[in-house]
C-alpha positions in Angstrom: -13.7 16.0 -1.2 -10.4 15.8 -3.0 -8.8 12.5 -3.9 -5.9 13.2 -1.6 -8.2 13.8 1.3 -10.0 10.5 0.6 -6.6 8.7 0.4 -5.5 10.3 3.6 -8.7 9.4 5.4 -8.6 5.8 4.2 -4.9 5.4 5.1 -5.7 6.6 8.6 -8.4 3.9 8.9 -6.2 1.2 7.5 -3.1 1.9 9.5 -5.2 2.4 12.7 -6.7 -1.1 12.3 -3.1 -2.4 12.2 -2.3 -0.5 15.4 -5.3 -1.9 17.1 -5.2 -5.5 15.9 -1.5 -6.1 16.0 -0.9 -6.9 19.6 2.5 -8.2 18.6 5.0 -5.4 18.6 7.1 -7.1 15.9 4.1 -7.2 13.5 3.6 -3.5 13.9 7.3 -2.7 13.3 7.4 -4.9 10.2 4.4 -3.2 8.7 5.8 0.2 9.6 9.2 -0.6 8.0 7.5 -1.8 4.9 5.4 1.4 4.7 8.5 3.5 5.2 10.2 1.8 2.2 7.1 1.8 0.0 7.5 5.3 -1.6 11.2 4.6 -2.4 10.2 1.3 -4.0 7.5 3.1 -6.0 10.0 5.7 -7.2 12.7 3.3 -8.2 10.7 0.4 -9.7 7.4 2.0 -10.8 3.8 0.9 -10.1 3.6 -2.3 -12.1 6.9 -3.7 -10.8 6.1 -2.7 -7.2 2.7 -4.4 -7.3 4.3 -7.5 -8.8 6.9 -7.5 -6.1 4.3 -7.2 -3.3 2.3 -10.0 -4.9 5.4 -12.3 -5.2 6.4 -11.6 -1.6 3.0 -12.3 -0.2 3.2 -15.8 -1.4 6.3 -16.4 0.7 6.6 -18.0 4.1 6.3 -16.5 7.5 5.0 -13.3 9.1 6.8 -11.1 6.7 4.6 -12.4 3.8 1.6 -11.3 5.8 2.9 -7.8 5.9 3.4 -7.7 2.1 -0.1 -9.1 1.6 -1.5 -6.5 4.0 0.2 -3.6 2.2 -0.9 -4.9 -1.2 -4.5 -5.2 0.1 -4.4 -1.7 1.6 -3.2 -0.3 -1.8 -6.0 -2.1 -3.6 -8.5 -0.8 -1.0 -7.2 2.7 -1.7 -8.0 2.4 -5.4 -11.4 1.0 -4.7 -12.1 3.8 -2.2 -11.7 6.4 -4.9 -13.4 4.5 -7.6 -10.5 3.6 -9.8 -10.8 -0.1 -9.4 -13.8 -2.4 -9.9 -13.9 -6.1 -9.2 -10.5 -6.8 -10.8 -7.3 -7.0 -8.9 -4.9 -4.1 -8.9 -2.2 -6.3 -10.3 -4.3 -7.2 -13.3 -5.3 -3.6 -13.9 -1.8 -2.1 -14.0 -0.5 -5.0 -16.1 -3.4 -4.7 -18.6 -2.1 -3.9 -22.1 -5.2 -1.9 -22.8 -4.3 0.6 -20.0 -3.2 3.8 -21.7 0.1 5.5 -20.8 -1.8 8.5 -19.3 -4.0 6.2 -17.2 -0.9 4.3 -16.0 0.7 7.6 -14.9 -2.5 8.6 -13.1 -2.5 5.2 -11.3 1.1 5.7 -10.4 0.5 9.2 -9.0 -2.4 7.9 -6.9 -0.3 5.0 -5.7 2.5 7.4 -4.7 0.0 9.5 -2.7 -1.2 6.4 -1.0 2.3 5.3 -0.3 3.3 8.6 1.3 0.1 8.8 3.4 0.6 5.2 4.6 4.3 6.0 5.5 3.3 9.2 7.4 0.6 7.5 9.4 2.5 4.3 10.1 5.3 6.5 11.5 2.7 8.3 13.7 0.6 5.3 14.8 2.8 2.2 14.8 5.7 1.5 17.1 9.2 1.2 15.7 11.4 -1.8 16.5 13.0 -1.2 19.9 10.3 1.1 21.2 
């Protein structure tokens, strides 16, 4: 099975859980909106800065912080699912000075694939605000 297929399958599982467990319509739409903006954030800021942003936002107050924490957790689960992350946190791994430039680019490419699959599936499975 290719890495992209594994990412797509895991994204479907993770987003489906959000659709089933989020009885609140607002929580679904916030997670969906975050997933929709995630690929853009990855392209403009890069992997390390995006991960740092998600980690900083998850420490905030309110329901929105939960959505940032959920997205960061889902991204970390994606890396564990394909075997690119052990016990360490994703934020530690991408900020590690020992990570080579080639490995960083590989991690960035995987994160972008995960971001695109989460976006597609969030659009398909989660309600939009106003629906």
